[in-house]
C-alpha positions as CSV (number, residue, x, y, z in Angstrom):
1,M,-57.9,-19.8,203.6
2,S,-55.9,-20.7,200.6
3,L,-56.2,-19.0,197.2
4,K,-54.7,-21.9,195.3
5,K,-58.0,-23.7,195.2
6,K,-59.7,-20.7,193.7
7,I,-57.3,-20.4,190.6
8,Y,-57.9,-22.7,187.6
9,P,-55.3,-22.9,184.9
10,L,-56.4,-22.2,181.3
11,K,-53.3,-23.6,179.5
12,N,-55.3,-26.1,177.5
13,L,-58.0,-23.6,176.4
14,V,-56.7,-23.6,172.9
15,I,-57.4,-27.4,172.8
16,I,-60.7,-27.6,174.5
17,F,-63.5,-25.4,175.8
18,C,-64.4,-26.7,179.3
19,F,-68.1,-27.4,179.6
20,I,-69.8,-25.2,182.1
21,P,-73.0,-26.5,183.7
22,G,-76.1,-24.4,182.8
23,M,-78.0,-22.1,185.1
24,G,-80.9,-24.5,185.0
25,L,-81.6,-28.1,184.2
26,S,-81.9,-29.1,180.5
27,Q,-83.5,-32.2,179.1
28,Q,-81.4,-32.3,175.9
29,T,-77.8,-31.7,175.2
30,F,-76.9,-30.3,171.8
31,S,-73.7,-30.6,169.7
32,L,-73.0,-28.1,166.9
33,E,-74.2,-30.7,164.4
34,D,-77.5,-31.1,166.3
35,L,-78.1,-27.3,166.2
36,V,-77.4,-27.2,162.5
37,Q,-79.6,-30.1,161.7
38,R,-82.4,-28.7,163.8
39,T,-82.0,-25.3,162.1
40,L,-82.2,-26.9,158.6
41,N,-85.4,-28.7,159.6
42,E,-87.2,-26.1,161.7
43,H,-86.1,-22.6,160.7
44,Y,-89.1,-20.8,159.3
45,Q,-87.2,-18.6,156.8
46,I,-85.4,-21.7,155.3
47,Q,-88.8,-23.3,154.8
48,L,-90.0,-20.1,153.0
49,Y,-87.0,-20.2,150.7
50,R,-87.7,-23.9,149.9
51,N,-91.3,-23.1,149.1
52,Q,-90.0,-20.4,146.7
53,E,-87.7,-22.9,145.2
54,T,-90.7,-25.2,144.5
55,I,-92.6,-22.4,142.9
56,A,-89.7,-21.7,140.5
57,A,-89.5,-25.4,139.7
58,N,-93.3,-25.5,138.9
59,N,-92.9,-22.5,136.6
60,N,-90.1,-24.1,134.6
61,T,-92.2,-25.9,132.0
62,L,-92.4,-26.0,128.2
63,G,-95.9,-24.5,128.4
64,N,-94.7,-21.4,130.2
65,A,-91.9,-21.1,127.7
66,G,-94.4,-21.0,124.8
67,F,-93.5,-24.3,123.1
68,L,-96.9,-25.9,123.4
69,P,-100.2,-25.0,121.7
70,S,-103.3,-23.6,123.3
71,V,-106.6,-25.4,123.0
72,D,-109.9,-23.6,123.8
73,L,-113.5,-24.8,123.8
74,T,-116.3,-22.3,123.6
75,G,-120.0,-22.8,123.6
76,E,-123.1,-20.6,123.6
77,H,-126.8,-21.0,123.7
78,R,-128.9,-17.9,123.2
79,T,-132.6,-17.3,123.2
80,S,-134.4,-14.1,122.3
81,I,-138.1,-13.1,122.3
82,E,-139.0,-10.3,119.8
83,N,-141.9,-8.3,118.6
84,S,-141.4,-7.4,114.9
85,Q,-143.2,-5.6,112.1
86,S,-141.9,-5.8,108.5
87,D,-143.4,-3.9,105.5
88,F,-142.2,-4.8,102.0
89,Y,-142.2,-2.8,98.7
90,T,-144.7,-5.3,97.3
91,G,-147.2,-4.0,99.7
92,D,-147.1,-7.1,101.9
93,S,-146.4,-7.0,105.5
94,R,-145.4,-9.4,108.2
95,S,-145.6,-9.2,111.9
96,G,-144.7,-11.3,114.9
97,S,-145.6,-11.1,118.5
98,N,-143.4,-12.7,121.2
99,A,-141.5,-14.6,118.5
100,R,-138.8,-16.9,119.9
101,N,-135.4,-17.2,118.3
102,T,-132.7,-19.6,119.5
103,A,-129.1,-20.0,118.5
104,L,-126.6,-22.7,119.5
105,N,-122.9,-22.2,118.8
106,A,-119.9,-24.5,119.8
107,M,-116.3,-24.4,118.7
108,I,-113.0,-26.1,119.7
109,E,-110.0,-24.1,118.6
110,I,-106.2,-24.7,118.6
111,N,-103.5,-22.1,118.2
112,W,-99.9,-23.0,118.0
113,L,-97.1,-20.4,117.8
114,V,-94.4,-22.4,116.0
115,F,-91.9,-19.6,115.5
116,D,-91.5,-16.4,117.5
117,G,-88.0,-15.2,116.7
118,F,-86.4,-17.8,119.0
119,R,-87.9,-16.2,122.1
120,M,-89.4,-19.4,123.3
121,F,-85.9,-20.9,123.6
122,A,-84.8,-17.8,125.5
123,R,-87.8,-18.0,127.8
124,R,-87.0,-21.7,128.4
125,D,-83.4,-20.9,129.3
126,R,-84.6,-18.0,131.5
127,L,-87.0,-20.2,133.5
128,G,-84.2,-22.7,134.0
129,Y,-81.9,-19.9,135.2
130,L,-84.6,-18.6,137.6
131,Q,-85.0,-22.1,139.0
132,Q,-81.3,-22.4,139.5
133,L,-81.2,-18.9,141.0
134,S,-84.0,-19.9,143.5
135,I,-82.0,-23.0,144.5
136,Q,-78.9,-20.8,144.8
137,E,-80.7,-18.3,147.0
138,T,-81.9,-21.1,149.3
139,K,-78.3,-22.4,149.6
140,Y,-77.0,-18.9,150.2
141,F,-79.5,-18.4,153.0
142,I,-78.9,-21.8,154.5
143,E,-75.1,-21.1,154.4
144,Q,-75.5,-17.7,156.1
145,T,-77.8,-19.2,158.7
146,I,-75.4,-22.0,159.5
147,A,-72.6,-19.5,159.8
148,D,-74.7,-17.5,162.3
149,V,-75.5,-20.7,164.3
150,T,-71.9,-21.8,164.3
151,R,-70.6,-18.3,165.5
152,A,-73.4,-18.2,168.1
153,Y,-72.5,-21.6,169.3
154,Y,-68.8,-20.7,169.8
155,Q,-69.7,-17.3,171.3
156,F,-72.0,-19.0,173.8
157,L,-69.2,-21.3,174.9
158,K,-66.8,-18.3,175.1
159,E,-69.2,-16.2,177.2
160,R,-69.8,-19.1,179.5
161,Q,-66.1,-19.5,180.0
162,I,-65.7,-15.8,180.7
163,L,-68.6,-16.2,183.2
164,E,-66.6,-18.8,185.0
165,N,-63.6,-16.6,185.0
166,Y,-65.7,-13.9,186.7
167,R,-66.9,-16.4,189.2
168,Q,-63.3,-17.3,190.0
169,S,-62.3,-13.6,190.2
170,M,-65.2,-13.0,192.6
171,D,-64.0,-15.9,194.8
172,V,-60.6,-14.2,194.9
173,S,-62.1,-10.9,195.9
174,G,-64.2,-12.7,198.5
175,Y,-61.0,-14.3,199.9
176,R,-59.4,-10.9,200.1
177,L,-62.5,-9.3,201.7
178,Q,-62.6,-12.1,204.3
179,L,-58.8,-11.6,205.0
180,E,-59.2,-7.9,205.6
181,K,-62.2,-8.6,207.8
182,Q,-60.1,-11.0,209.9
183,K,-57.3,-8.5,210.2
184,R,-59.7,-5.9,211.5
185,Q,-61.0,-8.4,214.0
186,L,-57.5,-9.1,215.2
187,G,-56.7,-5.4,215.3
188,S,-54.0,-5.4,212.5
189,G,-56.2,-4.1,209.7
190,N,-57.8,-0.8,208.9
191,A,-61.0,0.5,207.5
192,L,-59.5,1.8,204.3
193,L,-58.2,-1.5,203.1
194,Y,-61.4,-3.3,204.2
195,N,-63.6,-0.8,202.3
196,Q,-61.4,-1.1,199.1
197,A,-61.8,-4.9,199.3
198,L,-65.6,-4.5,199.7
199,V,-65.8,-2.2,196.7
200,D,-63.8,-4.6,194.6
201,Y,-66.0,-7.5,195.6
202,H,-69.1,-5.6,194.7
203,N,-67.6,-4.6,191.3
204,D,-66.8,-8.2,190.6
205,S,-70.3,-9.2,191.6
206,S,-71.7,-6.6,189.1
207,L,-69.5,-8.0,186.3
208,L,-70.8,-11.5,187.1
209,I,-74.4,-10.3,187.0
210,H,-73.9,-8.6,183.7
211,Q,-72.2,-11.6,182.2
212,K,-75.0,-13.9,183.3
213,T,-77.5,-11.6,181.5
214,L,-75.3,-11.8,178.4
215,V,-75.2,-15.6,178.5
216,Q,-79.0,-15.7,178.9
217,N,-79.6,-13.4,175.9
218,L,-77.3,-15.5,173.8
219,E,-79.3,-18.6,174.9
220,I,-82.5,-16.9,173.7
221,G,-80.8,-15.9,170.4
222,I,-79.7,-19.5,169.7
223,N,-83.2,-20.9,170.6
224,R,-84.7,-18.4,168.2
225,I,-82.5,-19.5,165.3
226,V,-83.1,-23.3,165.9
227,N,-86.8,-22.7,166.6
228,R,-86.9,-23.8,170.3
229,E,-88.8,-22.4,173.2
230,L,-87.1,-19.0,173.7
231,E,-86.4,-19.4,177.4
232,A,-85.6,-23.1,177.3
233,N,-82.2,-24.0,178.9
234,L,-79.5,-24.7,176.4
235,S,-77.0,-27.4,177.2
236,L,-74.1,-28.0,174.9
237,Q,-71.9,-31.0,174.6
238,Q,-68.3,-30.6,175.7
239,P,-66.6,-29.8,172.4
240,V,-63.0,-30.6,171.4
241,L,-61.9,-27.3,170.0
242,L,-59.2,-28.0,167.5
243,F,-57.9,-25.3,165.2
244,R,-58.1,-26.2,161.5
245,K,-55.1,-26.1,159.3
246,L,-56.0,-24.0,156.3
247,S,-55.2,-24.7,152.8
248,S,-52.8,-22.5,150.8
249,K,-54.0,-19.1,149.7
250,D,-54.2,-20.1,146.0
251,S,-56.2,-23.2,146.9
252,L,-58.6,-21.3,149.1
253,I,-59.1,-18.7,146.3
254,N,-59.7,-21.4,143.7
255,Q,-62.3,-23.0,146.0
256,A,-64.0,-19.7,146.5
257,L,-64.2,-19.0,142.8
258,A,-65.7,-22.4,142.2
259,H,-68.1,-22.7,145.2
260,N,-68.8,-19.2,146.6
261,K,-72.6,-18.7,146.7
262,D,-72.4,-14.9,146.0
263,L,-70.3,-15.6,142.9
264,Q,-72.6,-18.4,141.7
265,T,-75.6,-16.1,142.1
266,A,-73.8,-13.3,140.1
267,R,-73.1,-15.8,137.3
268,L,-76.7,-16.7,137.1
269,H,-77.7,-13.1,136.9
270,E,-75.3,-12.7,134.0
271,L,-76.9,-15.7,132.2
272,L,-80.4,-14.2,132.9
273,A,-79.3,-10.9,131.3
274,E,-78.1,-12.7,128.2
275,A,-81.4,-14.6,127.9
276,N,-83.3,-11.3,128.3
277,T,-81.2,-9.9,125.4
278,R,-82.3,-12.8,123.2
279,L,-85.9,-12.2,124.3
280,E,-85.8,-8.5,123.2
281,S,-84.1,-9.5,119.9
282,G,-87.0,-11.8,119.0
283,D,-89.1,-8.8,118.0
284,R,-86.9,-8.4,114.9
285,Y,-88.2,-11.7,113.5
286,P,-91.7,-12.6,112.2
287,E,-94.1,-14.7,114.2
288,I,-95.6,-17.8,112.5
289,S,-98.5,-19.6,114.0
290,L,-100.8,-22.5,113.0
291,F,-104.5,-22.4,113.8
292,G,-107.5,-24.6,113.4
293,N,-111.0,-25.0,114.7
294,Y,-114.1,-27.1,114.4
295,S,-117.4,-25.2,114.8
296,F,-121.1,-26.1,115.0
297,S,-124.0,-23.7,115.0
298,R,-127.8,-24.2,114.9
299,Q,-130.5,-21.5,114.7
300,T,-134.3,-21.5,114.8
301,S,-136.6,-18.5,114.3
302,E,-140.3,-18.1,114.4
303,V,-140.1,-15.0,112.2
304,G,-137.8,-14.1,109.3
305,F,-136.9,-15.7,106.0
306,V,-135.2,-18.8,107.5
307,E,-137.1,-21.0,109.9
308,S,-134.0,-23.0,111.0
309,G,-130.4,-23.5,109.9
310,R,-127.3,-25.5,110.8
311,N,-123.6,-25.1,110.0
312,F,-120.6,-27.2,111.1
313,G,-117.1,-28.0,109.9
314,P,-113.4,-27.3,110.3
315,Q,-111.2,-24.3,109.6
316,F,-107.4,-24.2,109.5
317,G,-104.6,-22.1,108.2
318,V,-101.3,-20.3,108.8
319,R,-100.9,-16.9,110.3
320,V,-97.8,-14.7,109.8
321,R,-97.2,-11.5,111.7
322,F,-94.2,-9.2,111.1
323,N,-93.8,-5.7,112.6
324,L,-92.3,-3.4,110.0
325,Y,-91.9,-0.3,112.2
326,N,-92.8,0.6,115.8
327,G,-90.9,3.8,116.4
328,N,-87.5,2.1,116.8
329,R,-88.6,0.7,120.2
330,D,-87.2,-2.8,119.4
331,N,-83.7,-1.5,118.8
332,I,-83.7,0.6,121.9
333,Q,-84.9,-2.3,124.1
334,V,-82.2,-4.6,122.6
335,Q,-79.5,-1.9,123.2
336,N,-80.6,-1.5,126.8
337,A,-80.7,-5.3,127.3
338,R,-77.1,-5.5,126.1
339,I,-76.0,-2.7,128.5
340,E,-77.7,-4.6,131.3
341,E,-75.9,-7.7,130.2
342,E,-72.6,-5.8,130.4
343,N,-73.5,-4.5,133.9
344,T,-74.1,-8.0,135.2
345,A,-70.7,-9.1,133.8
346,L,-69.0,-6.1,135.6
347,D,-70.9,-6.9,138.8
348,R,-69.7,-10.5,138.7
349,Q,-66.1,-9.4,138.2
350,D,-66.4,-6.9,141.1
351,I,-67.8,-9.6,143.4
352,E,-65.0,-12.0,142.3
353,L,-62.4,-9.3,143.2
354,E,-64.2,-8.5,146.5
355,I,-64.2,-12.2,147.5
356,K,-60.5,-12.5,146.8
357,A,-59.8,-9.4,148.9
358,R,-61.9,-10.5,151.8
359,L,-60.4,-14.0,151.7
360,L,-56.8,-12.7,151.8
361,E,-57.7,-10.3,154.6
362,Q,-59.2,-13.0,156.7
363,I,-56.2,-15.4,156.0
364,N,-53.8,-12.7,157.1
365,R,-55.9,-11.9,160.2
366,H,-56.1,-15.7,161.0
367,Q,-52.3,-15.9,161.0
368,S,-51.9,-12.8,163.1
369,L,-54.3,-14.2,165.7
370,F,-52.2,-17.3,166.1
371,H,-49.1,-15.3,166.9
372,Q,-51.1,-13.3,169.4
373,L,-52.4,-16.5,170.9
374,E,-48.9,-17.9,171.6
375,L,-47.9,-14.7,173.3
376,T,-51.0,-14.7,175.4
377,R,-50.4,-18.3,176.5
378,E,-47.0,-17.3,177.8
379,S,-48.5,-14.3,179.5
380,L,-51.1,-16.6,181.2
381,E,-48.4,-18.8,182.7
382,A,-46.6,-15.7,184.1
383,A,-49.9,-14.3,185.5
384,E,-50.8,-17.5,187.2
385,Q,-47.4,-17.6,188.9
386,S,-47.8,-13.9,189.9
387,I,-51.2,-14.4,191.6
388,Q,-49.8,-17.3,193.7
389,I,-46.9,-15.1,194.8
390,A,-49.2,-12.2,195.5
391,Q,-51.4,-14.3,197.6
392,Q,-48.5,-15.3,199.8
393,Q,-47.3,-11.7,200.1
394,L,-50.8,-10.5,200.9
395,E,-51.1,-13.0,203.7
396,S,-47.7,-12.0,205.1
397,G,-48.4,-8.3,204.7
398,A,-45.6,-7.7,202.2
399,I,-48.1,-6.1,199.8
400,N,-51.3,-4.2,200.3
401,G,-54.8,-5.0,198.9
402,Y,-54.4,-2.5,196.0
403,D,-51.3,-4.2,194.7
404,F,-52.9,-7.6,195.0
405,R,-56.0,-6.3,193.1
406,Q,-53.8,-5.2,190.2
407,T,-52.3,-8.7,190.0
408,Q,-55.7,-10.2,190.2
409,L,-57.1,-8.0,187.4
410,A,-54.0,-8.7,185.3
411,L,-54.7,-12.5,185.5
412,L,-58.4,-12.0,184.7
413,Q,-57.5,-9.8,181.7
414,V,-55.1,-12.4,180.3
415,Q,-57.6,-15.2,180.9
416,N,-60.3,-13.4,179.0
417,R,-58.0,-12.3,176.2
418,L,-57.0,-16.0,175.7
419,I,-60.7,-16.9,175.5
420,N,-61.5,-14.1,173.1
421,L,-58.5,-14.9,170.8
422,T,-59.6,-18.6,170.7
423,Y,-63.1,-17.6,169.8
424,E,-62.0,-15.1,167.2
425,I,-59.8,-17.7,165.5
426,K,-62.8,-20.1,165.3
427,S,-65.0,-17.3,164.0
428,M,-62.3,-16.4,161.4
429,E,-62.3,-20.1,160.3
430,V,-66.1,-19.9,159.8
431,G,-65.7,-16.8,157.7
432,I,-63.0,-18.4,155.5
433,L,-65.0,-21.6,155.0
434,R,-68.1,-19.6,154.1
435,L,-66.2,-17.5,151.5
436,S,-64.7,-20.7,150.0
437,G,-68.1,-22.3,149.9
438,K,-67.2,-25.2,152.1
439,L,-68.9,-24.3,155.4
440,I,-72.0,-26.6,155.2
441,E,-69.8,-29.6,154.1
442,D,-67.3,-28.9,156.9
443,V,-69.9,-28.4,159.7
444,L,-72.0,-31.5,158.8
445,N,-69.0,-33.8,158.3
446,N,-67.2,-32.9,161.5
């Protein structure tokens, strides 16, 4: 039995993730773009955010801002039946039994607030900012969800590759166990070496079972995000995994300041606070409104001095209201609004500084991972050569099973480290693109 057929080189892992067949048959194969598009179309939370965006757009009207007049139509028809007795100073008296009285009133009225201390303009701006904020929140959630899908996609490929490494390692352990079994049958082996080989084989089997469960759970997680049947098999296209050459630090920072969703949201909150200050300041001005109405009334009475009557005609005028004093509440509200405006400016500056810091940290980490990757690739070449030499020495009896096991574990460790570094670099790229506000564009255009 030769071990060479059981060892698979991973030298090209930094260029491509090898596709590993699924544990079950799948009717559809997904690329990263397919997963992202399905998420955009099917994710329930994204649909909720889009509905909230529609509500904000519906609210952003001139009527809600207070620019337009209100028109009301009222009408009333009233009937009363009365028993009355009236005695006069002249000595006369008048009485009525079950006398019916009717009244008909109708009016159309218009009220138009033409000046309210510029608050209607502030409300109009505020409604516009709220609509932009809702759009921004939708974009933020979509971007975060796409980042989650992208990381889950690469992690799934990574864990499947590690699963294959465990399969290969178990094959190696099976080869060693079979070799020790043959030695015992020929009388050249011993029970200790055989039992050690059996324990190592079982340990590798346990690792394989655990890794299979991890892959299955990741599959469920991705299906949950893209709104598929949770236990549906997930088949991914063979991806060409190229590392992206990042722009300079200054360029990435400028992109982040221009496109980062957190920062854009903070700027909108700052504008909202400024509009709120203008709203509170509006109480310092008078309110001027125009009003007019046209009314009609008709009354009939079986008792009383007037048998019937009718009135109709228009009314119109100007109404001015100006608060002279309300306990200084207006000034306090304006002061508090200006403090809140200052707080939003400070918050925006803090977010800007945090984004710069996080971006620089991730860029440095990205560069460090590349250096580690080169070292690990060199280690992998040495580990692959070592396992071939150890296999020959084990067959000839120059080393025992324990020494061979150490060589085997060293190879597995380097293989998995190379896979983990590769995934971590891709995950770091996702984080950098998200901070710079270019993740959605990058994923959908590649």
